[in-house]
N, C-alpha and C positions, 0 to 999 in steps of 0.2 A: 395409449395414454396421452391425454391432452396436456396442455400447458398448465402447470400448477400455480399456486400463489407465489407472489414475488417477495423477495427478501431485500428490504431497502437498506438495512443496516448490517454491514459485514461483521461488525463486532458481536452481534447476537448469534452468529452461526454456530459457535461451539455449544451454546445452550440449546438451540433448536435441534442440533444434531444429537445431543445427549437425550433429549426428551423424545424425539421421534424413534430412537432405538427401542424405547420401552413401550411403544404403541403397538398392541397386537392388531394384526390385519395388514401391517406394513411389512413387506418382504425386503424391500431395498428402496433407497432414495438417494438423491444427489443434489448438490448445489450447482445450478447451471446458469450460464450467461445466455440471455435471450437476444438473438440477433435477427435482422430481416432475412427472408428466405433468398439469399443471394450469396454465392460463393465469393464474388469479388469483394463484397462488403465484409465477409468473414475474414478474407485474407488481409484486409486493411486493419482489422482489429486484433487478429491473432498474435502479431508481434508483441502487442501490449500485454496480452494474457500470458504469453510465454516468458516475458522478460525476467520475472523473478524466480523462474523455475530452472534448476540446474539438472541437465540430463545429457547423456551421451547416446542414448537409444530411445526409440519411441515407437508407438503403434497407434494407428488411427482406426477406430471402429465406428461404422456408420449404420444407423437404423433409419431407413427411408420409409417412415410411416405414411407420408404423403406421396402416393405413387404417381402423382402428376408432375413431380419434380423431374426435369429433363434428364438428369444423370442417375444411373443406378448406384447402389452402395459401393460396388467395387470401383467404379469410375471415380466417385468422390474420394475414396480412400487413396487411389493412385494420384489424383490431381493434388490433393492437399498434402499427401506424403512427400511428393516432389517439392512442393512449396516449403514445407517445414525443414526438409533436408537442406535445401539451398539457403534457407534463412539462418539455420543454427549450426549446420555441419554435423548434426547428429545422424546416426544410422538407423534404418528401419530394423526392428526386431519384433517378429510376430509372437515369439514364444516367451521371452523374458524381458520385456521393455522396462526401462527405468521410468518412463512416463507413458501413460495411456491417455489418449485424447478421444473422447466420445462425442459423436454428433448424433442428434436426434432431430431429423427433418420432419417438422410438423407443418400443417397447412398454414398456421399463423406465423411461422418463423422457424429458425434453427436454434436448437439448444446445444450449447457447448459445455462440457464438463470434464473433469479430470479424475473423479473418484466416485465409485459406487459404494455406498455405505450399506452393509447388510444389517437388517433388523430381525426381530424374532419371527415375523410371518404370522401364521395362524389365522384366526378369525377375529373381527372386531368384538370387543367385550360387550355383551348384552344381546347379540344376535341369536344366541343359543338358549336364552333364558337365564334364570337366577338359580343359584345353588347355595346351600347353607354348609359352610366349612366348619367342622369340629377342629378348632385350632388349639393345639397344645403349645408348650413353650419350647418344644424340640424342633428338629430339622424336617421331619417327615411331612407334617401337615401343611406347612407353608409351601413346600415343593409340590404337594398334591394340589393345593389351591392354584399355584402358578400354572400348572399343566391344564387345569380346567378353565382358567381364565384365557389361556392361549387358544382353547377350542371355542371361545366365544361366550363363556358363562360369566355373568356378573356374580361376584361372590359377596355374601354376607358372612360374618364370622361369629362363632360361638365359642367362648372360652370358659371352661369349668375350673374353678379354683376352690381351695380348702381353707381360705382365710375366714375366721381368725385362728383356726387350728394350726396353720403355718403362716409364714410371712407373705408379703405381697410380691415376691420375686417373680412368680409365674405370670402375674397380672401385668407387671412391667414389661416382661418379654413379649406377651401377647400384643400389647400396644405398639411396641417397637416393630414387631413383625407385620402388623397391619399397616403401619406407616410406610414400611418398606414396600409391601405389595401394592399399596395405593398408587404407586407410580403408573400402574397399568390400567387402572380404572378411575382414578382421581376422586372417587367418593366411595366410602365404605362405612358400613355399620358393624360395630363390634359389641356383642352382648356378653357381659360378664355374669356368669351364673354360679352362685355359691352352692357347692356340693357337700360341704362339711357335715351337715345334719344327716343327709342321706347316707353318707359313708359311716357315720357313727351307728346308725340303726342297722346297717348291713353287718358291721363288725360285731355288734351285740347279738345278732340273730342268725348269722350264717357261718358255716365252716370256712376256713381260709381259702380252700381250693375253689370256692364259688365266687369269692368277693369281686375279683377284677371283672369277671364277665357280668356280674350283676351291676357293678358301677357303670359299665358301658351300656347295658340295656337301659338304665335310667337316663344316661346322657343322650342316648339316641332318641328316647321318647321326648325329652325336653327340647332337643334340637328340632325334632319334627314339629312340635307345637309352635316353636318360634318360626320355623320355615313356612308353615302354612299361614301364619299371621302376616308374614312378609312376602307372600306369593312366590316362594322358592319351590322348585319342582323336585329337588333331590337333595340328599345329604352327601357330603364329601368327607372322607377320612384319609389319613396318611398311612393306613395299615398296609403291611407287606406280608404275604403268606409265609408263616414259619419264622418270622423275625424274632418274636417273643412268644411266651407261652399262651398269651391271650389271643394270639393271631393264628392259631391252628385252624384248619377248615371247620372242625367241629365247633369251636368257639365262635368263629365268624358266623356260622349258620345260626347259632343261638342268638347272637346279637341282631342279625338280620330279622329274626322272627319278631323282634320287638317293634319293628318299623312298619309303617303303612305306606311308605314311599321308597323309591329306589335309593340304595346306598352305593355311591360310586367310590371305587378305590383305584385311582389311576396308577398307584405305585405297587399294586398287588404282586407283580412279577419281578420287582427290582430288589436287589440286595442293598445293604447299607452303603457299600462303596459307590454303587451307581447313583444312589440318592444324593450322596455328598458331592459327586461330580456335577449333578444337575444343579445343586445348590450354588455352586460356583458361578453358574450362569446368572443366578439371581443376584450375585454380589454379596452373598452371605459368607462371612468368615467361618471356615469349617474347623477352626482350631479347637473349639470346645466340644466338637463331635469326633475328635481324632481317635479316641479310644474305641475302636469298632470291635465288637465282640460277636462271635458266631452264635447263632441261636440254638444250635443243635442240643447242647446240654440242658437247655431249659424246656425242651418240648415234652419230655416224658412225665415229670411229676404232676402235671396239671391237665392231662388229657381227660376230657369228660367222657363218661360212659353213657350208653343210650338212656338208661334210667335217669341219670343225672341231668341229661339234656332235656328230657320231658319235664322234670321238676323245674328246671330253670326257665323253660319256655312258658310256664304258668306264673312265673314271678313278676 
């Protein structure tokens, strides 16, 4: 890893740190002080760097990226360790140091830093193509979107609402969720699709046991049309196998049959508790999702039979 961009203003570091943590493709980063490739020069500056830090034990970890440097990593650790010990009176502790001092010896100079900040890792958003996320107002679909973005997919969002049959609450939630997820790709498109008229026609024409699956088939078709128009290659949903009656394998297969492109379900093997845990990584408050119910008692009344499946696949 070569020398990165310089940070001229110390006061902006907290904001830089906060934003870099949200950039997929970055596994870790640090704020380093760049010095000439000279240990004597480093020793002259080190007292100033350590002056405001209180510690009784320390560890020095050296990465000698430039193999032309005359001392190896172990020799640098011993040399500087002795210097810091004599300077501060602190003891060396390799297992649980109060202060870690990192050195990265590059061809252009030595980087000195005291903290490695972990980020999400993954792949940079966009390198894996674009996906269309069916975004509800709940917790599952934003977590699914987050996982696909982490694997390098740029996300466009499609939210289906029933306004004016109901109020605009779900629309507001969708906007808030996209705004939150936008930290990872910095530009997002959200499509608001009215589903109320379709729902009314299905309610008038179909038995209750068919309705949810038919809603989802229409939603998939509409999402696919928007995806193709915006050059997305797949649809993403927050479905989890068996979580609710519409997410049995039979019903999932019927919904898939309505699509001409892949439907990705990154949460398919997760239960609700696991999804809530992932949501905390996103910074979502899980309090409104705290009433977690098991799906078992909802599975049986709505299981589709083979004849019903063939009828729905023609709808």
